[in-house]
ZAMARGU-4260 file (C-alpha; in steps of 0.2 Angstrom, whole numbers, plus 5000, padded with zeros to 4 digits):
<rodrens>
0) 5118/4431/4532 | 5107/4419/4542 | 5088/4421/4543 | 5080/4424/4561 | 5069/4410/4567
5) 5061/4417/4583 | 5046/4426/4576 | 5040/4411/4568 | 5042/4401/4584 | 5032/4414/4594
10) 5017/4414/4582 | 5014/4395/4583 | 5017/4394/4602 | 5003/4407/4606 | 4989/4398/4598
15) 4993/4383/4608 | 4994/4393/4624 | 4977/4401/4621 | 4968/4384/4619 | 4975/4379/4636
20) 4969/4394/4645 | 4951/4393/4638 | 4950/4375/4644 | 4955/4380/4661 | 4944/4395/4663
25) 4929/4384/4658 | 4931/4372/4672 | 4937/4384/4685 | 4924/4397/4681 | 4910/4386/4686
30) 4918/4382/4703 | 4921/4400/4707 | 4904/4405/4703 | 4897/4394/4715 | 4909/4400/4728
35) 4905/4418/4725 | 4886/4415/4726 | 4889/4407/4743 | 4900/4420/4749 | 4887/4433/4743
40) 4873/4425/4753 | 4884/4425/4768 | 4889/4442/4766 | 4871/4448/4763 | 4866/4439/4779
45) 4880/4447/4789 | 4876/4463/4782 | 4858/4462/4787 | 4863/4458/4804 | 4875/4472/4805
50) 4861/4483/4798 | 4850/4478/4812 | 4863/4481/4825 | 4867/4498/4817 | 4849/4503/4817
55) 4848/4498/4836 | 4864/4508/4839 | 4858/4523/4829 | 4841/4523/4838 | 4850/4522/4854
60) 4862/4536/4850 | 4848/4546/4843 | 4839/4543/4860 | 4854/4548/4870 | 4857/4563/4858
65) 4840/4569/4861 | 4842/4567/4880 | 4859/4576/4879 | 4852/4589/4868 | 4838/4592/4880
70) 4851/4594/4894 | 4861/4605/4884 | 4846/4616/4880 | 4842/4618/4898 | 4860/4621/4902
75) 4861/4634/4888 | 4845/4642/4893 | 4852/4644/4911 | 4869/4650/4905 | 4860/4662/4893
80) 4850/4669/4908 | 4866/4671/4918 | 4875/4678/4904 | 4861/4690/4900 | 4862/4696/4918
85) 4881/4698/4918 | 4880/4706/4902 | 4867/4718/4907 | 4878/4723/4923 | 4893/4725/4912
90) 4883/4735/4900 | 4877/4746/4914 | 4894/4748/4920 | 4901/4751/4903 | 4887/4764/4900
95) 4891/4773/4916 | 4909/4773/4912 | 4905/4780/4895 | 4894/4793/4902 | 4907/4798/4915
100) 4920/4799/4900 | 4907/4810/4891 | 4905/4821/4906 | 4924/4822/4909 | 4927/4826/4890
105) 4914/4839/4891 | 4922/4846/4906 | 4939/4846/4898 | 4932/4854/4883 | 4923/4867/4893
110) 4938/4871/4903 | 4949/4872/4888 | 4935/4883/4880 | 4935/4894/4895 | 4954/4895/4896
115) 4954/4900/4878 | 4940/4913/4881 | 4950/4919/4896 | 4966/4920/4885 | 4957/4929/4872
120) 4949/4941/4884 | 4966/4943/4893 | 4974/4947/4876 | 4960/4960/4872 | 4962/4968/4890
125) 4981/4968/4887 | 4979/4976/4870 | 4967/4989/4877 | 4979/4992/4891 | 4993/4994/4879
130) 4983/5006/4869 | 4976/5016/4884 | 4994/5017/4892 | 5001/5023/4875 | 4986/5035/4873
135) 4988/5042/4891 | 5006/5044/4889 | 5004/5054/4873 | 4990/5065/4881 | 5001/5068/4896
140) 5016/5072/4884 | 5006/5084/4874 | 4998/5092/4889 | 5016/5095/4896 | 5023/5102/4879
145) 5008/5113/4877 | 5010/5120/4895 | 5028/5123/4892 | 5024/5132/4876 | 5011/5143/4885
150) 5023/5146/4899 | 5036/5152/4886 | 5024/5163/4877 | 5018/5170/4893 | 5035/5174/4898
155) 5039/5183/4882 | 5023/5193/4884 | 5028/5197/4902 | 5045/5203/4895 | 5036/5214/4883
160) 5024/5221/4896 | 5039/5225/4907 | 5048/5235/4893 | 5032/5245/4890 | 5030/5248/4909
165) 5048/5254/4911 | 5045/5268/4898 | 5031/5275/4909 | 5039/5287/4922 | 5025/5298/4929
170) 5018/5292/4946 | 5001/5297/4953 | 4995/5291/4970 | 5008/5277/4970 | 5005/5267/4987
175) 5023/5259/4988 | 5039/5267/4993 | 5047/5257/4979 | 5045/5264/4962 | 5038/5252/4948
180) 5055/5253/4938 | 5065/5248/4954 | 5054/5232/4955 | 5054/5229/4936 | 5072/5230/4933
185) 5077/5218/4947 | 5073/5202/4938 | 5076/5205/4919 | 5081/5190/4910 | 5077/5178/4924
190) 5065/5163/4921 | 5055/5160/4931 | 5051/5177/4937 | 5051/5177/4956 | 5034/5180/4965
195) 5034/5198/4973 | 5027/5197/4990 | 5020/5214/4996 | 5016/5216/5014 | 5003/5228/5021
200) 5002/5224/5039 | 4989/5230/5052 | 4991/5243/5066 | 4986/5236/5083 | 4980/5247/5097
205) 4990/5241/5112 | 4983/5254/5124 | 4966/5245/5125 | 4974/5231/5135 | 4974/5236/5154
210) 4992/5233/5159 | 4999/5242/5144 | 5003/5260/5150 | 5014/5274/5143 | 5030/5267/5152
215) 5029/5250/5145 | 5022/5254/5128 | 5039/5256/5120 | 5044/5238/5125 | 5032/5232/5111
220) 5038/5232/5093 | 5026/5237/5079 | 5017/5222/5073 | 5023/5226/5055 | 5041/5222/5060
225) 5036/5206/5068 | 5025/5200/5053 | 5039/5205/5041 | 5052/5195/5051 | 5041/5180/5052
230) 5037/5180/5034 | 5055/5184/5029 | 5061/5169/5039 | 5048/5158/5031 | 5051/5163/5013
235) 5070/5162/5015 | 5069/5144/5021 | 5056/5137/5009 | 5054/5150/4995 | 5070/5160/4994
240) 5074/5171/4979 | 5089/5159/4976 | 5077/5144/4974 | 5077/5138/4956 | 5060/5131/4957
245) 5049/5143/4968 | 5059/5159/4970 | 5050/5174/4979 | 5056/5191/4985 | 5048/5200/5000
250) 5045/5218/4998 | 5042/5224/5016 | 5041/5241/5025 | 5036/5248/5008 | 5017/5251/5011
255) 5012/5269/5011 | 4996/5267/5021 | 4994/5286/5023 | 4989/5287/5005 | 4976/5274/5001
260) 4974/5256/5002 | 4962/5242/4998 | 4955/5239/4980 | 4961/5256/4974 | 4979/5252/4979
265) 4978/5235/4971 | 4972/5242/4954 | 4986/5255/4954 | 4999/5243/4958 | 4992/5231/4945
270) 4992/5244/4931 | 5011/5246/4933 | 5016/5229/4938 | 5004/5217/4928 | 5019/5209/4920
275) 5026/5203/4937 | 5018/5189/4948 | 5012/5198/4964 | 5005/5192/4980 | 4999/5207/4990
280) 4993/5203/5008 | 4985/5217/5017 | 4978/5217/5035 | 4967/5230/5043 | 4960/5232/5060
285) 4942/5235/5062 | 4938/5238/5080 | 4941/5222/5089 | 4943/5212/5073 | 4957/5209/5060
290) 4953/5206/5042 | 4966/5200/5030 | 4964/5203/5011 | 4974/5196/4997 | 4978/5201/4979
295) 4986/5190/4967 | 4990/5190/4949 | 5002/5179/4940 | 5009/5192/4928 | 5010/5189/4909
300) 4992/5190/4903 | 4980/5192/4917 | 4966/5204/4913 | 4962/5209/4931 | 4969/5203/4948
305) 4961/5191/4960 | 4957/5201/4976 | 4947/5194/4990 | 4945/5194/5009 | 4954/5178/5015
310) 4951/5180/5034 | 4937/5190/5041 | 4933/5196/5058 | 4947/5188/5068 | 4944/5194/5086
315) 4961/5197/5092 | 4957/5204/5109 | 4948/5187/5113 | 4963/5178/5106 | 4976/5187/5117
320) 4965/5185/5132 | 4965/5166/5128 | 4984/5166/5128 | 4983/5175/5145 | 4972/5161/5152
325) 4983/5147/5145 | 4998/5156/5153 | 4989/5156/5170 | 4983/5138/5169 | 5001/5133/5164
330) 5008/5143/5179 | 4996/5134/5191 | 5001/5117/5186 | 5020/5119/5183 | 5024/5132/5196
335) 5011/5133/5210 | 5008/5115/5212 | 5027/5111/5212 | 5030/5124/5225 | 5015/5117/5236
340) 5024/5100/5234 | 5039/5108/5242 | 5030/5114/5257 | 5028/5132/5253 | 5011/5139/5258
345) 4998/5144/5246 | 4998/5162/5253 | 5017/5164/5251 | 5016/5158/5233 | 5002/5169/5228
350) 5011/5184/5236 | 5028/5180/5229 | 5024/5172/5212 | 5006/5175/5208 | 5006/5192/5199
355) 4994/5193/5185 | 4993/5174/5183 | 4984/5173/5200 | 4972/5187/5195 | 4968/5179/5178
360) 4965/5163/5187 | 4953/5171/5199 | 4943/5179/5184 | 4943/5163/5174 | 4937/5152/5189
365) 4923/5165/5192 | 4919/5165/5174 | 4917/5146/5173 | 4906/5146/5188 | 4894/5159/5181
370) 4894/5151/5164 | 4887/5135/5172 | 4874/5146/5180 | 4869/5153/5163 | 4877/5170/5166
375) 4889/5175/5152 | 4897/5192/5149 | 4914/5198/5143 | 4929/5197/5155 | 4945/5206/5154
380) 4962/5198/5159 | 4979/5205/5162 | 4990/5203/5147 | 5009/5204/5145 | 5023/5203/5132
385) 5022/5184/5132 | 5004/5185/5126 | 5008/5198/5113 | 5022/5187/5107 | 5010/5173/5104
390) 4997/5184/5096 | 5011/5190/5084 | 5017/5172/5081 | 4999/5167/5077 | 4997/5182/5065
395) 5013/5177/5057 | 5007/5159/5054 | 4992/5166/5046 | 5003/5176/5034 | 5015/5162/5031
400) 5001/5150/5026 | 4992/5162/5015 | 5008/5168/5006 | 5014/5150/5004 | 4997/5145/4997
405) 4996/5157/4983 | 5015/5155/4979 | 5011/5137/4977 | 4996/5140/4966 | 5006/5152/4955
410) 5020/5139/4952 | 5007/5125/4951 | 4998/5133/4937 | 5012/5141/4928 | 5026/5129/4930
415) 5017/5112/4934 | 5027/5112/4951 | 5019/5102/4965 | 5015/5112/4980 | 5027/5114/4995
420) 5016/5121/5008 | 5006/5105/5013 | 5022/5097/5020 | 5025/5113/5030 | 5007/5114/5037
425) 5009/5101/5052 | 5023/5112/5060 | 5013/5129/5056 | 4998/5121/5064 | 5006/5121/5081
430) 5004/5140/5082 | 4985/5137/5083 | 4985/5128/5099 | 4974/5142/5106 | 4959/5136/5097
435) 4959/5122/5084 | 4944/5130/5076 | 4955/5144/5070 | 4966/5131/5061 | 4952/5122/5054
440) 4944/5138/5046 | 4961/5142/5038 | 4965/5124/5032 | 4948/5123/5025 | 4952/5138/5014
445) 4969/5131/5009 | 4962/5114/5004 | 4947/5122/4994 | 4960/5134/4986 | 4970/5120/4980
450) 4955/5110/4974 | 4949/5125/4965 | 4965/5128/4956 | 4967/5110/4951 | 4949/5110/4944
455) 4954/5124/4933 | 4969/5114/4927 | 4958/5099/4922 | 4953/5109/4906 | 4970/5108/4898
460) 4981/5096/4910 | 4969/5083/4916 | 4983/5070/4916 | 4993/5079/4928 | 4980/5084/4941
465) 4978/5067/4950 | 4997/5067/4953 | 4997/5084/4961 | 4981/5081/4971 | 4988/5064/4979
470) 5004/5073/4983 | 4995/5086/4992 | 4984/5073/5001 | 4999/5063/5006 | 5007/5078/5015
475) 4991/5083/5023 | 4991/5067/5032 | 5002/5075/5045 | 4989/5086/5051 | 4980/5083/5067
480) 4963/5083/5059 | 4962/5069/5045 | 4947/5078/5037 | 4958/5088/5025 | 4969/5074/5019
485) 4953/5064/5016 | 4945/5078/5007 | 4960/5080/4995 | 4961/5061/4993 | 4943/5061/4988
490) 4947/5074/4975 | 4962/5065/4969 | 4952/5049/4965 | 4938/5060/4957 | 4951/5069/4946
495) 4958/5052/4941 | 4941/5046/4936 | 4939/5062/4926 | 4955/5059/4917 | 4949/5042/4912
500) 4932/5048/4907 | 4924/5037/4920 | 4910/5041/4932 | 4905/5036/4949 | 4892/5022/4949
505) 4878/5021/4962 | 4883/5011/4977 | 4901/5010/4973 | 4915/5020/4981 | 4927/5030/4970
510) 4942/5019/4976 | 4934/5003/4971 | 4930/5010/4953 | 4948/5016/4952 | 4955/4999/4958
515) 4945/4990/4944 | 4952/5001/4930 | 4971/5002/4934 | 4984/5003/4921 | 5003/5000/4924
520) 5006/5019/4923 | 4995/5021/4939 | 5007/5012/4950 | 5015/5027/4958 | 4998/5036/4960
525) 4990/5021/4968 | 5005/5018/4980 | 5002/5036/4986 | 4984/5033/4988 | 4988/5018/4998
530) 4999/5027/5009 | 4986/5040/5012 | 4973/5027/5017 | 4986/5019/5029 | 4990/5036/5037
535) 4972/5041/5039 | 4967/5023/5045 | 4952/5022/5032 | 4952/5003/5034 | 4959/4998/5017
540) 4972/4983/5017 | 4989/4992/5013 | 4994/4978/5002 | 4978/4978/4992 | 4984/4989/4978
545) 5001/4982/4976 | 4994/4965/4970 | 4985/4972/4955 | 4998/4979/4943 | 5007/4973/4928
550) 5024/4981/4923 | 5025/4986/4905 | 5042/4986/4897 | 5045/5000/4885 | 5059/5001/4872
555) 5068/5017/4867 | 5055/5021/4854 | 5042/5021/4868 | 5034/5005/4860 | 5027/4992/4873
560) 5038/4977/4871 | 5031/4965/4884 | 5021/4963/4900 | 5029/4956/4916 | 5016/4951/4929
565) 5023/4959/4945 | 5013/4951/4959 | 5022/4954/4975 | 5022/4936/4980 | 5033/4928/4993
570) 5051/4924/4989 | 5056/4907/4993 | 5074/4903/4995 | 5081/4885/4996 | 5093/4883/5010
575) 5097/4865/5006 | 5091/4848/5012 | 5073/4853/5008 | 5073/4868/5020 | 5066/4884/5014
580) 5065/4902/5019 | 5049/4911/5014 | 5050/4930/5013 | 5034/4941/5013 | 5032/4957/5002
585) 5029/4972/5013 | 5022/4987/5003 | 5030/5004/5006 | 5020/5017/5015 | 5019/5030/5029
590) 5015/5027/5047 | 5016/5035/5064 | 5029/5026/5075 | 5028/5025/5093 | 5014/5025/5105
595) 5001/5039/5110 | 5002/5046/5128 | 4985/5038/5132 | 4991/5020/5127 | 4990/5009/5142
600) 5006/5002/5149 | 5017/5012/5137 | 5034/5018/5141 | 5042/5035/5139 | 5055/5028/5127
605) 5041/5026/5114 | 5040/5045/5112 | 5039/5056/5103 | 5027/5049/5090 | 5034/5053/5073
610) 5029/5050/5054 | 5040/5038/5045 | 5040/5035/5026 | 5046/5018/5021 | 5050/5010/5004
615) 5044/4992/5001 | 5054/4977/5007 | 5053/4958/5011 | 5053/4951/5028 | 5054/4933/5034
620) 5037/4926/5036 | 5042/4918/5053 | 5056/4921/5065 | 5071/4911/5059 | 5068/4893/5064
625) 5080/4881/5071 | 5081/4871/5055 | 5085/4886/5045 | 5098/4892/5057 | 5106/4875/5057
630) 5106/4875/5038 | 5116/4891/5037 | 5126/4891/5053 | 5129/4872/5056 | 5123/4872/5074
635) 5108/4874/5084 | 5110/4884/5101 | 5092/4883/5106 | 5087/4877/5123 | 5069/4873/5118
640) 5073/4861/5103 | 5061/4859/5089 | 5065/4861/5070 | 5049/4872/5068 | 5052/4882/5084
645) 5061/4899/5083 | 5080/4898/5086 | 5084/4906/5102 | 5099/4908/5113 | 5107/4919/5100
650) 5115/4936/5102 | 5114/4951/5091 | 5131/4947/5084 | 5125/4929/5080 | 5110/4936/5071
655) 5121/4948/5060 | 5133/4933/5056 | 5118/4923/5050 | 5113/4937/5039 | 5131/4938/5032
660) 5132/4919/5029 | 5115/4918/5021 | 5119/4933/5009 | 5135/4924/5004 | 5125/4908/5000
665) 5110/4916/4991 | 5119/4930/4983 | 5107/4943/4990 | 5109/4955/5004 | 5099/4950/5020
670) 5100/4961/5036 | 5091/4963/5052 | 5076/4975/5051 | 5077/4993/5057 | 5066/4997/5072
675) 5054/5007/5060 | 5053/4993/5048 | 5049/4981/5061 | 5035/4991/5069 | 5028/4996/5052
680) 5028/4977/5047 | 5020/4973/5064 | 5006/4986/5064 | 5001/4981/5046 | 4991/4997/5044
685) 4984/4997/5062 | 4987/5010/5075 | 4981/5000/5090 | 4992/4992/5104 | 4992/4975/5094
690) 4989/4971/5076 | 4974/4961/5084 | 4967/4978/5089 | 4966/4984/5107 | 4970/4968/5117
695) 4976/4950/5116 | 4973/4933/5124 | 4984/4917/5126 | 4974/4910/5111 | 4982/4923/5100
700) 5000/4923/5105 | 5013/4915/5116 | 5017/4926/5131 | 5015/4926/5150 | 4997/4925/5151
705) 4996/4928/5170 | 4999/4947/5165 | 4985/4951/5153 | 4983/4968/5144 | 4969/4979/5149
710) 4953/4970/5154 | 4957/4954/5146 | 4956/4938/5157 | 4972/4929/5163 | 4978/4916/5151
715) 4990/4901/5149 | 5008/4903/5153 | 5017/4890/5142 | 5035/4893/5149 | 5043/4889/5132
720) 5043/4893/5114 | 5030/4886/5102 | 5031/4881/5083 | 5030/4896/5072 | 5014/4900/5063
725) 5002/4892/5074 | 4994/4909/5079 | 4985/4921/5068 | 4995/4932/5056 | 4993/4950/5053
730) 4987/4959/5037 | 5004/4957/5029 | 5004/4938/5032 | 5018/4939/5045 | 5017/4927/5060
735) 5023/4928/5078 | 5026/4947/5078 | 5019/4947/5095 | 5027/4935/5108 | 5036/4918/5106
740) 5053/4926/5105 | 5059/4944/5106 | 5067/4949/5090 | 5084/4958/5087 | 5084/4974/5077
745) 5098/4983/5068 | 5097/4999/5078 | 5108/5005/5092 | 5097/5008/5108 | 5091/5026/5111
750) 5081/5032/5126 | 5068/5041/5115 | 5064/5045/5097 | 5072/5062/5097 | 5082/5063/5081
755) 5077/5046/5075 | 5077/5043/5056 | 5061/5046/5047 | 5065/5036/5031 | 5064/5018/5038
760) 5083/5017/5040 | 5092/5009/5055 | 5097/5022/5069 | 5116/5018/5070 | 5123/5034/5076
765) 5124/5041/5094 | 5119/5030/5109 | 5130/5016/5115 | 5135/5004/5101 | 5135/4989/5113
770) 5117/4990/5116 | 5104/4984/5103 | 5085/4985/5101 | 5073/4970/5104 | 5055/4971/5098
775) 5039/4960/5100 | 5041/4952/5117 | 5043/4934/5121 | 5035/4918/5129 | 5041/4924/5146
780) 5036/4943/5144 | 5020/4951/5150 | 5008/4958/5137 | 5015/4976/5139 | 5031/4971/5130
785) 5022/4962/5116 | 5014/4978/5110 | 5018/4985/5093 | 5027/5000/5100 | 5035/4990/5115
790) 5054/4991/5114 | 5068/4985/5125 | 5087/4983/5124 | 5101/4972/5128 | 5119/4970/5127
795) 5124/4964/5109 | 5134/4949/5116 | 5120/4942/5128 | 5111/4926/5124 | 5096/4919/5132
800) 5081/4907/5128 | 5069/4921/5124 | 5078/4930/5110 | 5078/4927/5092 | 5077/4937/5076
805) 5069/4938/5059 | 5077/4946/5043 | 5073/4957/5029 | 5078/4959/5010 | 5077/4975/5000
810) 5066/4974/4985 | 5080/4980/4974 | 5090/4964/4979
</rodrens>
């Protein structure tokens, strides 16, 4: 193998190479050093020059920077001042906004807090109402049950007493023709036991009257027979023995007055008939006076009977003379004056027709003249059968009222039955036309007796008393003197407060305190209070009470399940295309329909005035407008165009068709109002010619102002309809009830109110079916036709530009 030669070569060559390099570096190094030193000097010189230039530049830049900085400082200071002002403004605005937000927040919190407090209070009130409602219902229930238990116990006690009395056969000084056992056996096993009415009438001396002589005396029946017949007719009609609620039985022609009478007779009868309810009415003549005594006991467990003089010193000769005077005055007006108008001489009339009427007139005229001169003494007049008949009827009315009163009191106390007599009093009152003072004295006794009986019932039946009292008050509103209804109503409110353990506060009326403490169960009571106030015109808004109630729903266990706020707010129906129909709630009540004889510009077809009782209903707030009619009927027949004007040029049949189509569309039954509904809604609790009171002007309604009412000045005659709702409404919130357009009613036309319904329904029997009633007057009518009571008629097919209509809706719908 051959030996490598390269390393050996490399080692020898490197030594040579290094020697060459060192020689070169020695020569070149000297040269380079010189060059470097020269370059270094040049560079230092250049550097110094540049440093000088740089120093100048730096000094210049420093000067310019200082100038710029000063400018910037000035600008900054100016900017800061401006920014400070803007910031302050913004800060003030922000602060104000913040304060506003705080106030709003506090307001919202306070409102929510108040709402919360109100909600809590409402819940507390509702809880209290629920408890009070439950409590009063339970109290009433217990009182009724206890009363029924007492009645049953008393009935059993009466049965036992009757059985004992039947065992006693001996009779000493018995004042009746009927024996006790005959009376006791009649009604065994009957409950309630009929009230026995025993009549002991007076004996009137007819010979004292000048024209009653021996030949004519037989023509006059005994007053006992007359009174017995009056009483028999009255009881048979209203308190018959067949009546399941208030049975009575009249025992007449049974009094043995030749034995004994008065208190001794009452005690004797009571000793044998104490188990039976008895009303004994006894009359006696004392000279020129009649006194009426009454004994009453309710049977069962009375210790002693009630016995009292009810009517004292009734001067019957004076009364019969007053009837004779009335008869003479009536003859003068209705006979003599009419004969004079026919041309008959006064002398002939006096001779042929005068009789005792002429004599009585002469005595009466002379008495009036001497009375003016201060000379007064008793006069005697000629009387006849007619005068006696009226006296008998008057005495009969006394007996009927007194017997009805105590029969009512008996069944009120023993069977919790509301009295019947108050609704009969308006008719019975007519018998006292001779002197209203006689009626007032008797009615005062009636009202005080009812109040006294109800006060006694408050001890164990306080929850029932207010209902009885308000029922009596409501029926007394039909009397000519409103005092008696007001007195009973005042007691009704007082008894209500007593039942709630409330007292009358100083400066507050009882009505106001009652209104502040109503419960749902008081709805019916307050509705009757409301009706009484409307009827007696005491100035309360008839719709006031109806907006204050809640209705409580009760389940089968008598637990209150929920509250439904029942505020009689308007009903608003959507007819489409944004057109609405607003119906106003009209509370039920009683009113006197028609106009009084002294009302200016009245018509005889507005008579006779009569009481009407109405249930609540809804009535359109305005007459039906053109856009409402168009929405339902698809056309607008009006001659005075305007969407908000009342539709006119419609017949009665058109109005009925509108009601039918509206009922089909809405699903409720709409009709035209009855006459009584229309007038009741128009009056809104008033009894004056207009709901604006006694007169009107063109500023209050759209009518022919050239024919004003009463002393009112002449006004504008617009000669066309106007938009509905621009004149003041009545108390119910109804507009245009007077004027604008006459309004169709449902009723057939009748020339008077004789036989008219008294329940608010339309009168659709009798008369001519082709003629229908219009009410309220129109833009073309004089003021007399715009009155509340004003009424006209037209053929049901006739149309003109002064006739429109409004509609009603039943509350049940």
